[in-house]
N, C-alpha and C positions, 0 to 999 in steps of 0.2 A: 645293589640294584644293577642290573644288566643293562647293555647297550639299548634294548628295545623299550626300556622303561619309559613311560609316558612323562613328558615335560609337565611339572605339576605347579607352576607359578603362573598366575594370572598376569597379564601385561596392563601396567598402569601408565598412561599417557598423560600428563599434566601440562596445562598452559595457564600459569599463573600471572600471565600478563593482563593488563587491562585491554589489550587489543588481540584481535584474531590473529592467527598464524596460518599460513596457507602453503600449498604444495608440500605438505607434510608427507615425508617418505620414510619408512621403517626398513632397516636393513639388518638381516639376521645371518650369522655364519653357521650353516649347517654343520652337523657332525661329519658330513662327507668333504667339508673343505669349501663347498659352494656358497657363494653369496646370493642370498634370497632377498627379494624386495617386495614389500607392500605397496600397492599403487597408492597414488597421491592422495591425500584428503585434507580437510580443514579442521582446525581446532578452534571453537569459539572461545572468547575471552573467559578467563576465571572458571575453566572447567577441568574436570578429570574424566577421562575416558578409560573404562575398564573392559578389557578383552579377556573372556573366559578361556583358560587353557585347554579346556575339553573341546573348544571349537575351533582352536588355531591349528594350522597344518601347514606343510610345505608341499608345494606342487612343482616338481622338476620341469625345467624348460622342455619343450616339445612334447608334453604328456599333460595338457591342460585339462583334461577330462577329470571331474571331481573323483571318480572311482579310483584314479591313481594318486590321490592325496596321500601323504605320508604324515602321520600325526608328528608334532613337534616331540622330540626326545631329549633325554639327558645327553648333553654333549652339544645340543644347538644353543647358540649363544647371541644375545643382543649385540649387535656390531655398532651402530649409531642411528640416530634420527637426523634427517636433514629438513630444514624448513626455510620458509622466507617470513620475515616480521612484515608489519603493516607499512613499512617504508621501503619494502622490496629488497631488503638486505638478507643475504643468505647466511645461515647458521648450520652448524654441525654439532650435535650434542651426542657424546659418547657417556660411558659410564663415569668418566673422571673429568672430562673437559667440555667447555663450550667454546667453539671456535668461530669467529666472525668471518663471512665471506667464503664459506666452505660447503654451501648447499650444493647439491647436484649430483649426478650419476658418478660413480667411481670409475676409474681406469680399467679395473678389472671386469672380466665378464660376469654376467647375472646368471646364476645356475636355475633360477625359477622364480616362483612369487610366493608370498607368505599370505595364506588365507586366514584373515583375522576373525571372520565371523562377525556377528552383531556386537558393537560396543555399547556398554551402558554409560551414558553421559550424566554427571552429576557435578554439583558446584565444587570448586577446589576449596580445600580447607583454609589455605592462606592464598590471597590474591594481591599482586602488585608488590614491589620491594622498596618503595619509597625513594628510589634514586632517580625516577623519571624516565628510565629507559624500558622498563618493564620486563627485563631479561632475568630477573632473579627468582 
């Protein structure tokens, strides 16, 4: 597959907590090296939101017109998800870690926005983790 091939994986964002999480912000590292951000949104408790790969795109900074959107391509990669729990504690979830107190904008500049399209919300398969903090 060439560098212009389309990103083919739908994005699944789960909240398996019994509480909602707020100010959820998605960060994607573009193949161009830029960091792209999806605007903040909220995840209801016990839900899975699925974003269709066909609808997602990157919009470079300074070119906010939809006609200038670039489809997500192979080489664009999930960087992390930042959010706040129901107690106002910030979290940062990467592919390998969950770090407490790390939510918020990165120090590096933002290269543009991630256009997610409409997400499909469904009930999460597993909800709660039994240890009382809801972060499992």
